MIGUFI-159703 format. One record per residue (C-alpha): residue number from 0; y, x, z. Coordinates in nm, 4 decimals. Layout:
i  py  px  pz
NUM  Y  X  Z
...
REM end
This chain:
i  py  px  pz
0  0.9572  -2.9039  2.9899
1  1.2738  -2.6993  2.8325
2  1.2494  -2.6007  2.4910
3  1.4716  -2.2714  2.5255
4  1.6456  -2.1185  2.7833
5  1.9638  -1.8606  2.8096
6  1.9266  -1.6154  3.1022
7  2.2996  -1.5657  3.1983
8  2.2004  -1.2267  3.3764
9  2.0489  -0.9276  3.3044
10  1.8088  -0.6110  3.3664
11  1.5004  -0.6811  3.6362
12  1.5226  -1.0568  3.6949
13  1.6479  -1.1261  3.2949
14  1.3206  -0.9462  3.2156
15  1.1754  -1.1493  3.5143
16  1.2434  -1.4995  3.4304
17  1.1474  -1.4589  3.0355
18  0.7894  -1.3331  3.1452
19  0.7640  -1.6554  3.3296
20  0.9600  -1.8968  3.0357
21  0.7654  -1.7068  2.7577
22  0.4296  -1.8257  2.9765
23  0.5692  -2.1880  2.9651
24  0.6094  -2.1611  2.5822
25  1.0262  -2.1649  2.6518
26  1.2419  -1.9851  2.3781
27  1.4561  -1.7254  2.5952
28  1.8175  -1.5896  2.5089
29  1.9444  -1.3006  2.6805
30  2.3074  -1.2257  2.6728
31  2.4352  -0.8195  2.6485
32  2.7363  -0.6346  2.6627
33  2.8125  -0.3162  2.5166
34  2.6509  -0.1361  2.7506
35  2.3256  -0.3117  2.7598
36  2.2697  -0.3457  2.3557
37  1.9410  -0.1643  2.3847
38  1.8201  -0.2691  2.6869
39  1.4748  -0.3976  2.7811
40  1.6016  -0.7548  2.8359
41  1.7181  -0.7364  2.5379
42  1.3865  -0.6356  2.3870
43  1.2074  -0.8959  2.5296
44  1.3499  -1.1806  2.4680
45  1.3616  -1.4581  2.1209
46  1.7085  -1.3721  2.0490
47  1.9826  -1.1646  2.1714
48  2.3986  -1.2540  2.2067
49  2.7150  -1.0330  2.2859
50  2.8925  -1.1720  2.5305
51  3.1610  -0.8778  2.5505
52  3.2092  -0.5338  2.5769
53  3.1154  -0.2766  2.9224
54  3.2776  -0.4319  3.2262
55  3.0984  -0.7048  3.3528
56  3.4167  -0.9110  3.4051
57  3.4630  -0.8953  3.0635
58  3.0857  -1.0034  2.9468
59  2.9109  -1.1924  3.2481
60  3.1557  -1.2807  3.4092
61  3.3015  -1.5240  3.1598
62  3.2079  -1.8652  3.2273
63  3.3126  -1.9847  2.8281
64  3.1619  -1.6549  2.6606
65  2.8020  -1.8090  2.8220
66  2.8611  -2.0903  2.7242
67  2.9169  -2.0166  2.3306
68  2.6224  -1.8096  2.3394
69  2.4271  -2.1117  2.4523
70  2.5551  -2.3109  2.2082
71  2.5549  -2.0616  1.9175
72  2.1691  -2.0299  1.9881
73  2.0884  -2.3916  2.0858
74  2.0175  -2.3151  2.3980
75  1.9509  -2.6261  2.6277
76  1.9800  -2.4896  2.9309
77  2.0937  -2.1570  3.1029
78  1.9444  -1.9485  3.3931
79  2.2129  -1.7947  3.6291
80  1.9134  -1.5252  3.7695
81  2.1042  -1.4111  4.0629
82  2.4173  -1.2237  4.1098
83  2.7436  -1.2177  3.8682
84  2.7656  -1.5928  3.8156
85  2.4490  -1.7452  3.9890
86  2.6834  -1.8455  4.3096
87  3.0240  -1.9726  4.1120
88  3.0530  -2.3394  4.0629
89  3.2522  -2.2590  3.7343
90  2.9769  -2.1934  3.5676
91  2.7395  -2.5504  3.6692
92  3.0573  -2.7095  3.5990
93  3.0713  -2.5879  3.2569
94  2.7426  -2.6430  3.2101
95  2.7748  -2.9883  3.2849
96  3.0542  -3.0357  3.0366
97  2.8983  -2.9079  2.7348
98  2.5518  -3.1288  2.8103
99  2.3735  -2.8210  2.9153
100  2.1467  -2.7798  3.2062
101  2.2318  -2.6066  3.4539
102  1.8995  -2.4255  3.6253
103  2.0325  -2.4394  3.9702
104  2.1929  -2.6480  4.2289
105  2.4757  -2.9010  4.1669
106  2.8324  -2.7174  4.1581
107  2.8533  -2.9697  4.4915
108  2.5854  -2.7747  4.6547
109  2.7302  -2.4225  4.5451
110  3.1181  -2.4788  4.6525
111  2.9593  -2.6841  5.0161
112  2.7752  -2.3344  5.0921
113  2.9731  -2.0795  4.9381
114  3.2479  -2.0056  5.1438
115  3.0783  -1.8880  5.4898
116  3.3354  -2.0287  5.6752
117  3.3157  -2.3813  5.5533
118  2.9461  -2.3934  5.5549
119  2.9209  -2.2594  5.9395
120  3.1114  -2.6016  5.9503
121  2.9059  -2.8090  5.7620
122  2.5872  -2.6925  5.9585
123  2.7630  -2.7775  6.3021
124  2.7542  -3.1191  6.1607
125  2.4330  -3.1147  6.0674
126  2.3386  -2.9726  6.4133
127  2.1819  -2.6330  6.2561
128  2.2639  -2.3562  6.5354
129  2.5224  -2.1594  6.4201
130  2.6815  -1.7803  6.5558
131  2.9908  -1.8185  6.7999
132  3.2290  -1.6820  6.5852
133  3.5976  -1.7835  6.3879
134  3.5979  -1.9636  6.0589
135  3.9622  -2.0591  6.0674
136  4.2150  -2.0223  5.7831
137  4.4533  -1.8549  5.9516
138  4.3912  -1.4481  5.8173
139  4.7240  -1.3191  5.9436
140  4.5968  -0.9515  6.1019
141  4.6826  -1.0170  6.4453
142  4.5202  -1.3702  6.4637
143  4.2017  -1.1871  6.3766
144  4.2540  -0.9319  6.6129
145  4.2861  -1.2028  6.8557
146  3.9696  -1.3816  6.7698
147  3.7703  -1.0947  6.7745
148  3.9061  -0.9690  7.1348
149  3.7979  -1.3628  7.2493
150  3.4692  -1.3283  7.0677
151  3.3617  -1.0487  7.2641
152  3.2319  -0.7124  7.1185
153  3.0686  -0.6162  6.9301
154  3.1779  -0.8404  6.6195
155  3.1284  -0.8581  6.2610
156  3.4088  -0.8995  5.9639
157  3.2039  -1.0591  5.6742
158  3.3763  -1.1641  5.3569
159  3.3633  -1.5656  5.3584
160  3.2629  -1.5690  4.9514
161  3.0233  -1.2644  4.9603
162  2.7368  -1.1866  5.0401
163  2.4841  -0.8833  4.9976
164  2.6260  -0.6579  5.2360
165  3.0020  -0.6162  5.0502
166  3.3232  -0.6908  5.2560
167  3.0986  -0.6848  5.6085
168  3.2121  -0.4056  5.8836
169  3.0728  -0.4183  6.2333
170  3.3627  -0.3395  6.4618
171  3.2940  -0.2112  6.8369
172  3.6496  -0.1551  6.9773
173  3.9845  -0.3720  6.9600
174  4.1441  -0.0372  6.7995
175  3.9306  -0.0437  6.5040
176  3.9869  -0.4039  6.3971
177  4.2489  -0.3415  6.1961
178  4.1294  -0.0397  5.9876
179  3.8150  -0.2213  5.9370
180  3.9720  -0.5436  5.8069
181  4.1296  -0.3709  5.5844
182  3.8451  -0.2132  5.4446
183  3.6494  -0.5493  5.3954
184  3.9501  -0.6890  5.2520
185  3.9579  -0.4578  5.0025
186  3.6367  -0.4751  4.9278
187  3.5824  -0.8276  4.9423
188  3.8637  -0.8607  4.6620
189  3.7075  -0.6437  4.4404
190  3.3528  -0.8150  4.4745
191  3.4296  -1.1983  4.5088
192  3.7942  -1.1955  4.3916
193  3.9067  -1.3520  4.7274
194  4.0084  -1.0997  5.0466
195  3.9067  -1.4577  5.3597
196  3.7185  -1.3379  5.6282
197  3.5586  -1.4462  5.9130
198  3.4364  -1.3261  6.2672
199  3.1200  -1.3294  6.4462
200  2.9617  -1.2390  6.7585
201  2.7188  -0.9252  6.6224
202  2.3673  -1.0091  6.7989
203  2.2250  -0.7085  6.9700
204  1.8779  -0.5772  6.7972
205  1.9088  -0.8700  6.5595
206  1.5951  -0.9892  6.2824
207  1.7459  -1.1108  5.9865
208  1.4803  -1.3769  5.8536
209  1.5361  -1.6416  5.5704
210  1.3813  -1.8906  5.4439
211  1.2890  -2.0490  5.1513
212  1.3346  -2.3682  5.0423
213  1.3219  -2.6219  4.7316
214  1.4494  -2.9672  4.6585
215  1.4416  -3.1669  4.3436
216  1.6498  -3.4368  4.2270
217  1.3799  -3.7360  4.3423
218  1.5052  -3.6304  4.6786
219  1.2015  -3.4279  4.7904
220  1.2503  -3.1113  4.9857
221  1.0341  -2.8528  5.0844
222  1.0285  -2.5007  5.2940
223  0.7968  -2.1973  5.1057
224  0.7892  -2.0050  5.4888
225  0.9930  -1.7346  5.5707
226  1.0846  -1.3450  5.5080
227  1.1821  -1.1053  5.7110
228  1.4634  -0.8667  5.6008
229  1.5477  -0.6861  5.9206
230  1.5261  -0.3218  5.7186
231  1.8577  -0.2608  5.6196
232  2.1668  0.0126  5.5254
233  2.5044  -0.0908  5.5347
234  2.3693  -0.4550  5.5591
235  2.1811  -0.4311  5.2689
236  1.8376  -0.5238  5.2022
237  1.5630  -0.2487  5.1571
238  1.2420  -0.3752  5.2573
239  1.1418  -0.7598  5.2586
240  0.8213  -0.8776  5.3687
241  0.6152  -1.2265  5.3818
242  0.5456  -1.3568  5.6196
243  0.7550  -1.2185  5.9169
244  0.5614  -1.0164  6.1536
245  0.5130  -1.1791  6.4946
246  0.6166  -1.5281  6.3467
247  0.4379  -1.8540  6.5886
248  0.3319  -2.1696  6.4041
249  0.5397  -2.3358  6.6361
250  0.9063  -2.0624  6.5460
251  0.8361  -2.1092  6.2171
252  0.7976  -2.4978  6.1755
253  1.0978  -2.5052  6.4037
254  1.2690  -2.2685  6.1324
255  1.1264  -2.4424  5.8213
256  1.2706  -2.7784  5.9408
257  1.6097  -2.6372  5.9969
258  1.6648  -2.4758  5.6761
259  1.5123  -2.7833  5.5017
260  1.8129  -3.0070  5.7345
261  2.0421  -2.7249  5.5788
262  1.9776  -2.8102  5.2522
263  1.9376  -3.1900  5.2983
264  2.2908  -3.2105  5.4336
265  2.4008  -3.0551  5.0863
266  2.1562  -3.2781  4.8480
267  2.0284  -2.9340  4.7479
268  1.8542  -2.9419  4.4503
269  1.6195  -2.6296  4.3173
270  1.5230  -2.2665  4.4918
271  1.7642  -2.1891  4.7713
272  1.7799  -1.9115  5.0481
273  1.8973  -2.0443  5.4272
274  1.9106  -1.7507  5.6225
275  1.9059  -1.6753  5.9949
276  1.9893  -1.4448  6.2573
277  1.6681  -1.3958  6.5159
278  1.7601  -1.2819  6.8539
279  1.4924  -1.0909  7.0885
280  1.4593  -1.4446  7.2615
281  1.2991  -1.6581  6.9416
282  1.6677  -1.7532  6.9489
283  1.8316  -1.8219  6.5937
284  2.1559  -1.9244  6.4259
285  2.2464  -1.9953  6.0756
286  2.4047  -1.7199  5.8943
287  2.4104  -1.8522  5.5444
288  2.2811  -2.0248  5.2538
289  2.2143  -1.8822  4.9509
290  2.2347  -2.1446  4.6925
291  2.0094  -1.8883  4.3957
292  1.7150  -1.6734  4.3444
293  1.6673  -1.4284  4.5759
294  1.6340  -1.0427  4.5109
295  1.3065  -1.0744  4.7462
296  1.1435  -1.3570  4.6285
297  0.7944  -1.1897  4.4671
298  0.7301  -1.1575  4.8298
299  0.6934  -1.5287  4.8633
300  0.5149  -1.5637  4.5636
301  0.2565  -1.3091  4.6509
302  0.1935  -1.5065  4.9784
303  0.1873  -1.8416  4.8565
304  0.0150  -1.7931  4.5221
305  0.3504  -1.9535  4.3122
306  0.5907  -1.8401  4.0518
307  0.8977  -1.9418  4.1593
308  1.0867  -1.9415  3.8743
309  0.8059  -2.2085  3.7116
310  0.9325  -2.4350  4.0111
311  1.3332  -2.4028  3.9063
312  1.2431  -2.4523  3.5534
313  1.0553  -2.7843  3.6077
314  1.2848  -2.9054  3.8682
315  1.5182  -2.8557  3.6284
316  1.3295  -3.0414  3.3317
317  1.3561  -3.3300  3.5599
318  1.0045  -3.2928  3.7356
319  0.9255  -3.3299  4.0976
320  0.8444  -3.0500  4.3207
321  0.4500  -2.9115  4.2192
322  0.3617  -2.9481  4.5840
323  0.4310  -3.1068  4.8814
324  0.4828  -2.9339  5.2026
325  0.1302  -3.0198  5.3398
326  0.0124  -2.8282  5.0224
327  0.1589  -2.5176  5.1435
328  -0.0348  -2.2399  5.2623
329  0.0065  -1.8436  5.3370
330  -0.2607  -1.6081  5.1983
331  -0.2103  -1.2079  5.3005
332  0.0977  -1.0015  5.3529
333  0.3418  -0.8978  5.0866
334  0.6283  -0.5901  5.1120
335  0.8603  -0.5113  4.8859
336  1.0557  -0.2122  4.8614
337  1.3706  -0.2068  4.6419
338  1.3680  0.1374  4.3913
339  1.7552  0.2491  4.3428
340  1.9102  0.5578  4.1434
341  2.1354  0.6512  4.4359
342  2.0892  0.9901  4.6301
343  1.9828  0.9354  5.0196
344  2.1034  1.2978  5.0513
345  2.4495  1.1862  4.9467
346  2.5035  0.9027  5.1574
347  2.3281  0.7189  4.9214
348  2.5983  0.7236  4.6237
349  2.4978  0.5392  4.3323
350  2.3371  0.8077  4.0647
351  2.3450  0.7536  3.6851
352  2.2390  0.9454  3.3943
353  1.9093  0.8874  3.1635
354  1.6034  0.8314  3.2951
355  1.3924  1.1297  3.1322
356  1.0458  1.0343  3.3264
357  0.9704  0.7331  3.4711
358  0.6046  0.6599  3.5762
359  0.5686  0.3579  3.8181
360  0.2254  0.3398  4.0200
361  -0.0430  0.1621  3.7612
362  -0.0084  -0.2604  3.8406
363  -0.2952  -0.4223  4.0186
364  -0.4114  -0.7465  4.2310
365  -0.2995  -0.5032  4.4998
366  0.1009  -0.3555  4.3154
367  0.3481  -0.5352  4.1165
368  0.6348  -0.3520  3.9738
369  0.9326  -0.5782  3.8540
370  1.2075  -0.3766  3.6674
371  1.4159  -0.4039  3.3707
372  1.3928  -0.0355  3.2373
373  1.1688  0.1550  3.1027
374  1.1602  0.5689  2.9968
375  1.4425  0.6862  2.8268
376  1.6828  0.3654  2.9218
377  1.9699  0.4694  3.1394
378  2.1263  0.4191  3.4482
379  2.5105  0.3077  3.3439
380  2.8163  0.3161  3.6482
381  2.8745  -0.0506  3.5235
382  2.5858  -0.2510  3.7199
383  2.3611  -0.2618  4.0378
384  2.1361  0.0620  3.9952
385  1.8422  -0.0832  4.0769
386  1.5230  0.0929  3.8821
387  1.2882  -0.1621  4.0152
388  1.1042  -0.3359  4.2977
389  0.8052  -0.2533  4.3858
390  0.6115  -0.5299  4.5808
391  0.2388  -0.4976  4.7167
392  -0.0359  -0.6953  4.9041
393  -0.2695  -0.6884  5.1313
394  -0.5159  -0.8991  5.3184
395  -0.3323  -0.8584  5.6100
396  0.0252  -0.6329  5.6969
397  -0.1772  -0.3440  5.8031
398  -0.3494  -0.3388  5.4338
399  -0.0031  -0.3786  5.2736
400  0.1299  -0.1027  5.4254
401  -0.1321  0.1264  5.2942
402  -0.0813  -0.0215  4.9517
403  0.2957  0.0176  4.9963
404  0.2990  0.4320  5.0788
405  0.0255  0.4834  4.8277
406  0.2278  0.3574  4.5293
407  0.5705  0.5118  4.6623
408  0.3316  0.8275  4.6234
409  0.2430  0.7482  4.3078
410  0.6377  0.6583  4.1792
411  0.7594  0.9330  3.9591
412  1.1538  0.9427  3.8179
413  1.3395  1.1928  3.6724
414  1.6767  1.2001  3.5093
415  1.8280  1.0317  3.8262
416  1.8471  1.0985  4.1835
417  1.6439  0.7888  4.4068
418  1.5336  0.7325  4.7198
419  1.1792  0.6659  4.6362
420  1.1004  0.9466  4.9159
421  1.3275  0.8233  5.1522
422  1.1028  0.4643  5.0973
423  0.8014  0.6459  5.1696
424  0.9285  0.8669  5.4756
425  1.1176  0.4803  5.6151
426  0.7517  0.3364  5.5133
427  0.6099  0.5915  5.7867
428  0.8567  0.5205  6.0489
429  0.6750  0.4385  6.4211
430  0.9573  0.1118  6.3976
431  0.8171  0.0108  6.0928
432  0.4572  0.0813  6.1074
433  0.4391  -0.1127  6.4359
434  0.6969  -0.4382  6.3300
435  0.9239  -0.3350  6.5869
436  1.1931  -0.4864  6.3642
437  1.5924  -0.4830  6.3513
438  1.8864  -0.4886  6.1390
439  1.9398  -0.0949  6.2952
440  1.5849  0.0208  6.2894
441  1.7071  0.2843  5.9490
442  1.9702  0.3992  6.2478
443  1.7430  0.4303  6.5041
444  1.4696  0.6380  6.3250
445  1.7577  0.8564  6.1941
446  1.5985  1.1913  6.2212
447  1.2897  1.0430  6.1474
448  1.4377  0.9734  5.8310
449  1.5653  1.3324  5.7547
450  1.3950  1.5219  5.4156
451  1.1506  1.7349  5.5964
452  1.2727  2.1361  5.5565
453  0.9153  2.2443  5.3878
454  0.8518  2.5586  5.2030
455  0.7422  2.5486  4.8619
456  0.3818  2.5196  4.8473
457  0.1681  2.8038  4.6581
458  0.0051  2.4695  4.3691
459  0.3329  2.3840  4.3301
460  0.4371  2.7309  4.2061
461  0.1339  2.7079  4.0195
462  0.1612  2.4092  3.8718
463  0.5122  2.4591  3.7550
464  0.3867  2.8344  3.6331
465  0.0696  2.6698  3.4522
466  0.2848  2.4387  3.2507
467  0.5322  2.7220  3.1341
468  0.2117  2.8536  2.9774
469  0.0814  2.5711  2.8160
470  0.4209  2.4659  2.6934
471  0.4797  2.8431  2.5705
472  0.1180  2.8326  2.3567
473  0.1525  2.5176  2.1994
474  0.5233  2.5804  2.0513
475  0.3908  2.9424  1.9648
476  0.0822  2.7215  1.7653
477  0.3037  2.4885  1.6669
478  0.5652  2.7250  1.4948
479  0.2793  2.9272  1.3324
480  0.0009  2.7142  1.3059
481  -0.3282  2.9977  1.1924
482  -0.1614  3.3071  1.2887
483  -0.3226  3.5477  1.5107
484  0.0579  3.6392  1.6796
485  0.0879  3.2332  1.7841
486  -0.2585  3.2702  2.0178
487  -0.0065  3.4710  2.3116
488  -0.3203  3.6253  2.4469
489  -0.1953  3.9247  2.5430
490  -0.3528  4.1460  2.3251
491  -0.2853  4.5206  2.3249
492  -0.4853  4.8170  2.1966
493  -0.6842  4.9116  2.5231
494  -0.5082  4.6706  2.7333
495  -0.4292  4.3122  2.8099
496  -0.0171  4.2535  2.8275
497  0.0480  3.9859  3.1695
498  0.2415  3.6639  3.1292
499  0.5145  3.6961  3.3554
500  0.6819  3.3356  3.4837
501  0.9642  3.3742  3.7430
502  1.1067  3.0384  3.9050
503  1.3543  2.9641  4.1810
504  1.3646  2.7293  4.4113
505  1.6846  2.7511  4.6335
506  1.6873  3.0729  4.8234
507  1.3027  3.1376  4.7140
508  1.1475  3.3348  4.4298
509  0.8131  3.3548  4.2590
510  0.6374  3.5584  4.0396
511  0.3432  3.4544  3.8557
512  0.1653  3.6737  3.6729
513  -0.1133  3.5576  3.4054
514  -0.3457  3.7866  3.2036
515  -0.5527  3.5757  2.9321
516  -0.9083  3.5495  2.9032
517  -0.9292  3.2848  2.7070
518  -0.8300  2.9938  2.5363
519  -0.6489  2.7718  2.8216
520  -0.7825  3.0182  3.1149
521  -0.6007  3.2588  3.2622
522  -0.6479  3.5420  3.6208
523  -0.3157  3.4968  3.7972
524  -0.1516  3.6606  4.0805
525  0.1787  3.5259  4.2553
526  0.3989  3.6622  4.4860
527  0.7871  3.6909  4.6026
528  0.9497  3.9677  4.3755
529  0.9017  4.2850  4.5224
530  0.6378  4.1379  4.7839
531  0.4290  4.4365  4.9321
532  0.1124  4.4315  4.8068
533  -0.0624  4.2266  4.5642
534  -0.2585  3.9100  4.6140
535  -0.5833  3.8391  4.5050
536  -0.6234  3.7106  4.1493
537  -0.7820  3.3755  4.1407
538  -0.8899  3.2353  3.8171
539  -0.6927  2.9429  3.6396
540  -0.8429  2.7128  3.3277
541  -0.5449  2.4650  3.2812
542  -0.5102  2.1399  3.1179
543  -0.1917  1.9355  2.9818
544  -0.2044  1.5644  2.9483
545  0.0002  1.2888  2.8537
546  0.3135  1.1948  3.0773
547  0.3453  1.5934  3.1355
548  0.0070  1.5876  3.3840
549  -0.1098  1.9249  3.4475
550  -0.4535  2.0076  3.5862
551  -0.5580  2.3663  3.7299
552  -0.9082  2.3986  3.8386
553  -0.8885  2.7619  4.0310
554  -1.2094  2.8678  4.1605
555  -1.3739  2.6436  4.2867
556  -1.1036  2.3734  4.3457
557  -0.8968  2.1419  4.1152
558  -0.4943  2.1058  4.1375
559  -0.3370  1.8060  4.0291
560  0.0233  1.7392  3.9819
561  0.3063  1.6666  3.6819
562  0.5568  1.8628  3.5654
563  0.8307  1.7629  3.4120
564  1.0901  2.0069  3.1705
565  1.4482  1.8945  3.1732
566  1.6670  2.2170  3.0532
567  1.5899  2.4434  3.2873
568  1.5097  2.2830  3.5912
569  1.1124  2.2079  3.6054
570  1.0637  1.9052  3.8723
571  0.6997  1.8866  4.0033
572  0.5278  1.5633  4.1759
573  0.2539  1.7347  4.4071
574  0.0906  1.5233  4.6739
575  0.3571  1.2647  4.6648
576  0.6480  1.4950  4.6700
577  0.8967  1.6020  4.4046
578  0.9783  1.9476  4.4203
579  1.2626  2.0820  4.2101
580  1.1494  2.4237  4.0516
581  1.3955  2.6505  3.8164
582  1.2991  2.8475  3.5512
583  1.5008  3.2042  3.6530
584  1.5644  3.4867  3.4759
585  1.6525  3.8084  3.7261
586  1.7998  4.0226  3.4560
587  2.0761  3.7172  3.3701
588  2.3548  3.8553  3.6044
589  2.5430  3.4590  3.5382
590  2.5233  3.2502  3.8110
591  2.3339  2.9499  3.7024
592  2.5062  2.7033  3.9264
593  2.8301  2.8317  4.0284
594  3.0587  2.5839  4.2290
595  3.4463  2.5617  4.1894
596  3.6037  2.6740  4.4935
597  3.8528  2.5111  4.6688
598  3.7735  2.1553  4.4429
599  3.7099  1.8138  4.5469
600  3.5422  1.5884  4.2813
601  3.4279  1.2429  4.1720
602  3.0155  1.2545  4.2226
603  3.0358  0.9913  3.9627
604  3.2788  0.7457  3.7249
605  3.4578  0.5148  3.9429
606  3.8407  0.4469  4.0690
607  4.0354  0.6058  4.3256
608  4.0979  0.3327  4.6016
609  4.2426  0.5181  4.8959
610  4.3879  0.8384  5.0069
611  4.3144  0.8851  5.3656
612  4.5722  1.1777  5.4578
613  4.8638  1.2946  5.3161
614  4.8963  1.6648  5.1099
615  4.9789  1.9781  5.3434
616  4.7242  1.7950  5.6231
617  4.4616  2.0415  5.7692
618  4.1082  1.9077  5.7700
619  3.7515  1.9800  5.9251
620  3.4967  1.9805  5.6366
621  3.3423  1.6360  5.6131
622  3.6783  1.5122  5.6933
623  3.7199  1.1637  5.5092
624  3.9742  1.2099  5.2103
625  3.9461  1.0045  4.9284
626  3.7696  0.6373  4.9053
627  3.6382  0.5865  4.5562
628  3.5407  0.2121  4.4045
629  3.2134  0.2979  4.1930
630  2.9149  -0.0115  4.1003
631  3.0509  -0.2295  4.3054
632  3.0196  0.0026  4.6071
633  3.3480  0.1617  4.8315
634  3.2163  0.5581  4.8367
635  3.3904  0.7932  5.0793
636  3.4551  1.1386  4.9870
637  3.4822  1.3640  5.2496
638  3.6206  1.7414  5.2451
639  3.3483  2.0260  5.1295
640  3.5138  2.2656  5.3533
641  3.7353  2.2995  5.5910
642  4.1344  2.3667  5.5131
643  4.4542  2.2106  5.4071
644  4.4669  1.9417  5.1266
645  4.7325  2.1397  4.9050
646  4.7201  1.8549  4.6162
647  4.5800  1.5136  4.5456
648  4.5251  1.5273  4.1143
649  4.5191  1.0975  4.1024
650  4.6627  0.8251  4.2749
651  4.5276  0.4891  4.3953
652  4.4798  0.2959  4.1224
653  4.3144  0.5572  3.8196
654  3.9805  0.5516  3.6714
655  3.8065  0.9018  3.6762
656  3.4909  0.9999  3.5364
657  3.2154  1.1862  3.7078
658  3.3381  1.5171  3.7963
659  3.6906  1.5099  3.7715
660  3.8930  1.6920  3.9890
661  4.0171  1.4802  4.3069
662  4.2171  1.7022  4.5485
663  4.2525  2.0348  4.5721
664  4.1948  2.1970  4.9503
665  4.3315  2.5642  5.0219
666  4.1372  2.8015  5.2874
667  4.4369  2.9004  5.4595
668  4.4628  3.0938  5.7913
669  4.5550  2.9027  6.0686
REM end
């Protein structure tokens, strides 16, 4: 077994590898950029080495820096994780030249599968079924348009060197090919350093099914069954599960044997994934092979009871595969949800900021959370905005789905926008509940996935006000311990003065009046300001616990919630939803959230890569105006209102910070 291991990655996957290595008694070395100096993977490793500035191209993507870090620390092996250099043969070559073990396949295997075009040709020779398409060297626009017409619409334009949904566009009409090709090439060049593309027939209602394969240096190969990754947004996986719903034993064996055939064709060693597109008739076609560990590997671990990182390390140590094909079996069902710092209400643009409050569901036999961050850490604009992977297991799919819904309802994040409530709605859609899966599921369920318009419940207002009362009393007692004036009991000669807490949510405003009865106990009335009549009072006994937990005993019932204060905002978690309230002073005449009129602003740090209209153009609200590149994604910024684009403040190629004005839009009369 290897004695020491450098992990050439960061975040969740680095922490995941460290966990297994520590269990096996392997010393671990982390690497970090300036942006990750205090990151969780750095804190967990036995040793850590700085490898460069924040930008990945100057740190995590510099092969020489990684090799130098391994030599400096005496690491005998390098694990690439996923992403970054995990599928770059240059790192595997450099490891071999330096006498360092590369925990992954040989460089030749990576090269063979690294180009989608070349790998398709190789698979055709190996008698592996492939999707009809064009994988040629002629990359001229006219040739690609002609091939798209020949194949027949709809087609997919895909980055030949890429993966992860980047550099991929669906095209339904010949007149859209050129524009989509240009966008695809820009994104591919930025993400992978190559703008070469291929074109494939788009399979209607496709399922994305991948097979986990493993090979060793002794010529043994197995498949560890399949995962269904059909639930995708913009070709990026959102929910993954194992085994694939509706999979028959015969089809499983056929797909698994085909995946092993693909692995043997490139003399594959280590963990890999063969990805297939399957149509409703049961036909399946080779799409690509990922020559690394996949993000969604935990669902395979949960249903097989195996540790795939341990298998990787044993194979890299020269051992045979721990089990033969006949010794592998499936147990139960597992689902993984990717929790991201992104804003579903604004086109899923990534979100950056500090994790002010982070409380994941409690780990158990049924719930697993793989993460690279902790409360207080920061999501930066430099890397993928993943917060965690939430993995659940059940004896069957229905039980796993119940655990997923419950775990998402308990997940609490404040400090960045996130997709947790979106995932909760997705897990409750008819299509996902009934396993009616294909890659268009999210689009098909668009209406069900919209956030519900709901009135703030009375109990949410109550929890917000209760937290304010408890916080004010605690601050006063801390400032003047032992003083009777610090009790905030509202004592007055001949009467009791009520405490007034005013909160706002959007246009709704609520006044909560509380009269002190005893320590922690109040008589509470709540109503909208100026409302006719007066609500009957309730006796409320409140307590505030760890992680901002608030408990209100209201007459004969108990209300539980969490209230997290951030400035004047109060984030209330109640019955699986997050509500945002604002502490409101009705006498404050200044607008608390006034918007700058006439401007178009950058939602996050990034680079301007395209201006879509000319100055002087009249545009409608929602018209696409600027394309930015941020966090390895292209983001289209739309007009906030109708008007005339007077000017752009930044040109193509310029870096901008969050909140920077991008364009001026004047509301001129037509």
